[in-house]
Every structure is written in structure tokens, then in C-alpha cells.
C-alpha positions in Angstrom: 116.6 124.2 -78.9 120.4 125.5 -79.3 121.7 126.9 -77.0 123.2 130.3 -77.6 126.1 131.8 -75.8 127.5 134.9 -76.6 130.5 136.4 -75.1 131.0 139.0 -72.8 134.5 138.7 -72.1 135.9 142.3 -72.5 139.1 141.1 -74.3 136.8 139.8 -76.8 134.5 142.9 -77.1 138.2 144.6 -77.4 138.7 142.9 -80.5 135.6 143.0 -82.3 135.6 146.6 -82.1 138.6 146.6 -84.2 137.5 144.2 -86.1 134.6 145.3 -87.7 136.4 149.1 -88.1 136.7 149.6 -91.9 139.7 150.1 -91.4 141.6 147.3 -90.3 143.3 146.1 -93.1 143.8 142.3 -93.9 147.0 141.5 -91.8 146.0 143.0 -88.7 142.4 141.5 -89.6 143.6 138.2 -89.7 145.6 138.6 -86.5 141.9 140.0 -85.0 140.3 136.8 -86.2 143.6 134.1 -85.2 143.2 135.3 -81.2 139.5 135.9 -81.8 138.6 132.2 -82.2 141.2 131.3 -80.0 139.7 133.6 -77.0 136.0 132.0 -78.6 137.0 128.1 -78.5 138.4 128.6 -74.9 134.8 129.3 -74.0 133.7 126.8 -76.2 135.2 123.9 -74.8 135.0 125.2 -71.0 132.6 121.6 -70.5 134.6 119.4 -71.9 135.0 116.3 -70.3 138.5 114.8 -68.7 140.0 111.2 -67.8 142.2 111.3 -65.2 145.9 111.0 -66.1 149.0 110.3 -63.7 151.9 112.1 -64.9 155.8 112.2 -64.4 157.4 115.3 -63.0 160.4 115.8 -62.0 159.9 114.9 -58.9 157.1 112.7 -58.6 153.9 111.1 -59.8 150.9 114.2 -59.9 147.5 112.8 -60.9 146.2 115.0 -63.7 143.6 115.4 -66.4 143.5 115.5 -70.3 141.1 115.8 -72.8 138.0 112.9 -72.9 137.6 113.6 -76.3 139.2 113.3 -80.0 138.1 117.0 -81.5 137.9 117.5 -84.6 138.3 121.6 -86.3 136.0 122.2 -89.6 136.8 125.8 -91.0 134.4 126.2 -93.5 136.2 127.1 -96.7 137.8 130.0 -97.3 136.2 132.7 -94.1 136.6 130.1 -91.6 140.9 129.1 -92.0 141.3 132.1 -90.0 139.6 131.5 -87.5 140.6 127.4 -87.6 144.3 128.7 -87.3 143.3 130.3 -83.9 142.1 126.9 -82.2 145.1 124.5 -83.8 147.0 126.9 -81.2 144.7 125.9 -78.7 144.2 122.2 -79.3 147.9 121.2 -81.6 146.0 117.8 -81.4 142.7 118.4 -83.1 142.2 116.6 -86.8 141.3 120.1 -89.2 138.7 118.6 -91.6 137.7 121.2 -94.2 134.4 121.9 -95.9 134.3 124.3 -99.1 130.7 126.0 -98.6 129.5 129.2 -101.6 126.8 131.1 -101.2 124.3 131.4 -104.2 124.5 135.3 -104.0 121.3 135.4 -106.2 119.2 132.1 -103.3 121.2 132.8 -100.9 121.3 128.4 -100.8 125.3 127.1 -100.2 126.3 124.6 -102.4 129.3 122.1 -101.6 132.1 122.0 -103.5 134.6 119.7 -101.5 135.4 118.1 -98.6 137.9 116.0 -96.9 137.4 113.7 -94.0 139.3 111.4 -93.3 137.9 107.5 -94.2 137.1 106.1 -90.9 136.6 109.9 -88.3 137.5 109.3 -85.1 136.7 112.4 -83.8 133.4 112.4 -80.9 132.8 115.9 -80.8 133.7 118.5 -84.3 133.3 122.8 -83.7 132.4 124.2 -86.6 134.6 127.5 -87.4 133.0 130.0 -90.0 133.4 133.7 -88.9 129.7 135.3 -89.9 126.3 133.7 -88.8 124.6 134.7 -91.5 121.5 132.9 -93.1 122.5 130.1 -91.6 122.3 128.3 -95.0 125.9 127.5 -94.8 126.5 126.2 -91.0 123.0 124.2 -91.6 124.7 122.2 -94.0 127.7 121.5 -93.0 126.0 120.3 -89.7 124.0 117.9 -91.7 127.7 116.7 -93.7 129.6 115.7 -90.0 126.4 114.2 -88.7 126.5 111.8 -92.0 130.1 111.2 -91.6 129.1 110.0 -88.1 130.6 113.0 -85.6 128.2 112.2 -82.4 128.8 116.0 -81.4 129.0 119.1 -82.8 129.6 123.0 -81.3 129.2 125.9 -83.6 131.7 128.4 -83.5 131.1 132.3 -85.1 132.7 135.7 -84.4 129.1 137.3 -85.4 125.8 135.9 -86.0 122.4 137.6 -87.4 118.9 136.8 -85.6 117.6 135.5 -88.7 121.0 132.4 -88.9 120.8 131.7 -85.3 116.9 131.0 -85.8 118.0 128.8 -88.5 120.3 126.7 -86.4 118.0 126.3 -83.5 115.3 124.8 -85.8 117.0 122.7 -88.3 119.8 121.8 -85.1 118.8 122.0 -81.8 121.1 120.1 -80.2 124.2 122.1 -82.0 125.6 125.0 -79.1 126.4 128.1 -80.7 129.2 130.7 -79.8 129.5 134.1 -80.6 131.5 136.7 -80.3 128.4 139.3 -81.1 124.7 139.0 -82.0 123.9 141.8 -84.9 120.8 143.5 -85.9 119.7 141.9 -88.4 120.8 140.5 -92.4 120.5 143.4 -94.9 118.2 143.0 -98.2 121.2 140.6 -99.6 121.9 138.9 -96.6 124.5 140.2 -95.2 124.9 140.8 -91.1 124.2 144.4 -90.3 126.1 146.5 -88.6 128.5 143.4 -89.4 132.2 143.7 -89.8 131.8 143.4 -94.1 132.7 140.4 -96.2 135.5 138.5 -93.6 136.9 135.9 -96.4 137.5 139.8 -98.9 138.9 141.2 -95.7 141.5 138.6 -94.3 142.5 137.7 -98.2 143.2 141.0 -99.7 140.3 140.1 -101.9 138.2 143.0 -101.1 137.6 145.9 -104.0 139.6 148.3 -100.9 142.6 146.9 -101.2 
């Protein structure tokens, strides 16, 4: 069964409160998404294996550690883009892939419209980033696509998750750990996380009717 790790970091909790606030405007919202992704990324990568390396300092050789994995950052378009920025800051050497999915508002099912991967993937662990784990449909479909592309290990990073989305991931992708800022109460009848924060894409990119 997929492991779920909800952050208890006080700075994550504080930034989530600001992110939820309906008064938070898009520029601040984007900044919060970026910094939250960096913080969650630090927690999600704490167990990555390392290899021994020797580094030459100004005074002499020093035994050190380097990541053993080739990391891929995979934002689910478009809302995942802001989280990808934070993870790139944490892992500037990572490969960045893109998957475009949109949710049919009638069926709530994800439809793929874009993906961009290397022809010969080197990635050994993929960090899938999507701010909201709501129904779980997009997350599951993204993981299916990445496994088909040959990525052997995956982790999912979301800012807020609904119990329904977690249950869907646990059923379909039990080997994919889930790292979240918070687990909320439920989904609404139209598939939004409650209390949530609204539409993460609209709030990042100022396409909400309120902005």
C-alpha cells in the first residue's frame, strides 16, 4: 500500500495557511507554491541513495557523498509548473519532463494532450508534481505513462490531498509514495478538494474570474 507522508514542518504549515487564503494574489501564490515545493522536495528526497566521491578542497581531498540516482522532475501541466520551479532550485541537475493532462469536468477523467520525454530515458527516479491530489485520476494516469516510459521508481508530491485521491493512488499505484503538505477533509460534488484552496492553476496564473 502506498505510503502517505503529510508534512509536519512548521514553515510548511504556515505557508499552506497563506496559500489557502482567498486574499492571496497570484504573485504571492506562485512564490508560495515554489517555496512549498522546495520544502516538500527536501522531505521527499531524504531517503535517496548516495555514492562515495572524493572532492578536492583548497586544502586537500575530502570524502563526500553524491546522489546515486538520475532524478526526473515531472510537472503535470499546467498547475504543476510552479512546483517544478521549486524542485529545480533544489535539484538543478535533474531532468525535467512534461505531461499535459486536462480533466473532463463532466466525467472527472484525465485526458492526455501532451508529453515530452527523451527517446532513451536515463531517469532512475521520477518526482511527479501536481499541487492538488483530488480524485487521483491525473496522478494515476501520469504514473502509468512514466512506468510505460521505463522509469523504475516514482514519488508523488502534492501540496494538498483529498482522502479519495489517496485511496485511488493506493489502489492503482501502491508502490508510489505520496508526499503532501496536508490531507484535507473530502472532495466536493464537482471534484474539488474541501476546504482546499480553489483552482491551483487559476490562482497561479491569474486566470480566475476573481483576478
